[in-house]
Residue, then its C-alpha position, 0 to 999 in steps of 0.5 A: x499500500x502506498x501513503x500519499x504526501x503533500x509537500x509544502x515549501x516556498x523555496x523553489x530550489x529546496x522544493x525541487x531538490x526534495x521532489x526530485x531526491x526523496x526515493x518516494x516509491x521506495x519508502x511506499x509513498x506517492x507524492x500527490x502534490x506541492x504548494x508554494x505558500x500556506x494558503x495554497x497548501x491549505x487548498x491543496x490538502x483540503x482537496x486530495x486529503x493526503x496521508x502525510x503533509x511535509x511543510x515549512x513553518x515560514x510560509x508566504x500568506x500563512x505559516x505552516x503551523x496555521x495552515x495545519x491547524x485549518x486542515x484535517x491532518x493526522x500525520x506531519x512532518x515540519x522542515x524549517x531553518x528556525x529553532x524556535x521553542x514556541x514553534x515546536x510547542x505548537x507543532x507537538x500540539x498538532x501532532x506533528x511526527x517530527x521537526x527537522x531543521x534545514x538544510x535538510x539531509x535527504x537521508x535523515x528526511x528518508x529515515x524520518x519518513x520510513x518511521x512515519x510509514x511504519x507508524x502509519x502501518x501499526x495504526x492501520x493494523x490496530x484499525x483492522x482489528x478494530x473494523x472487525x469488532x463492528x456490529x454488522x446490524x447496527x454499524x456501531x464500533x465496540x470500544x473498550x470501556x470501563x477497563x478497570x484503570x482509572x487513568x484510562x476510564x477517566x480519559x474515556x470519560x473525557x472523550x464521551x464528554x468532549x467529543x463534540x469539541x476540537x479536543x485531542x491528546x493534548x487537551x485530554x492530557x492537560x485535564x488529567x495533568x499528565x504527560x502526552x507521552x505518558x497518557x498516549x503510551x498508557x491508553x494504547x497498552x491498555x485499550x489496544x488503540x491510540x487515542x485519535x483512533x478511539x476518539x475517531x471511533x467514538x465520533x463515528x458511532x455517535x454520528x451513527x446514532x444521529x443519522x437515524x434522525x432524517x431531520x439532521x443533515x450531514x453537515x450538521x451531524x459532522x459539526x455536532x460530533x466533532x469533525x472539522x469538515x463534512x469532507x474529513x467526516x465522510x473520509x473517516x466514516x467510510x474508513x470505519x464502515x466502508x460507506x459514506x455517510x450519504x450511502x449509510x443513510x440510504x441504506x437505513x431508509x430501506x430497513 
């Protein structure tokens, strides 16, 4: 399987050098688009919904971190010539996988991308196990609850109370007064899922419940379940159920 990549970089020489020198196919990657500024990058990311975004931070029109915050992204790698701790903190909060300093060494970038591909493959394996637990009669995903671990039970309660809001691991860790790395590791060990997988599965389950009300449109359901855009909602929903929200609702009407 090949994972799609969007690359956003305003320096043409750097952009062309990385595009031509990185062994994308060997890494299991497909470069599906490039952009030269933050607004163009945002439009491209929203249009093609890549698996991975590689971006500089300081871009024309809007900076790379603002761009990422406006887009439904799961995995990103930052390239920058500036060692600014505030940028790094923002990047960590956005779930950026790694933060590489310019000038970029091709071998270092390839090693980072290989590690990220391995991480995504592990997540996909976990996800396939999760899909197998789906009840085919009502499409609800069986999620572990009441796991007899007070930290994880409290995290699940946090998700149940806040899934409709733009929350993530950082907000959950802050609420529980834990480090993100500790909560992330413990959550995966106990539930078998990473935090984002569990959160998205919870949101999909809630959207399934709301779809039974014919008065609610797909956009309203997406927003009320915490998805940033209807397009991202459709992508995540199909990944869990193999159907688009519209297809699922149409089938509900025939039952």
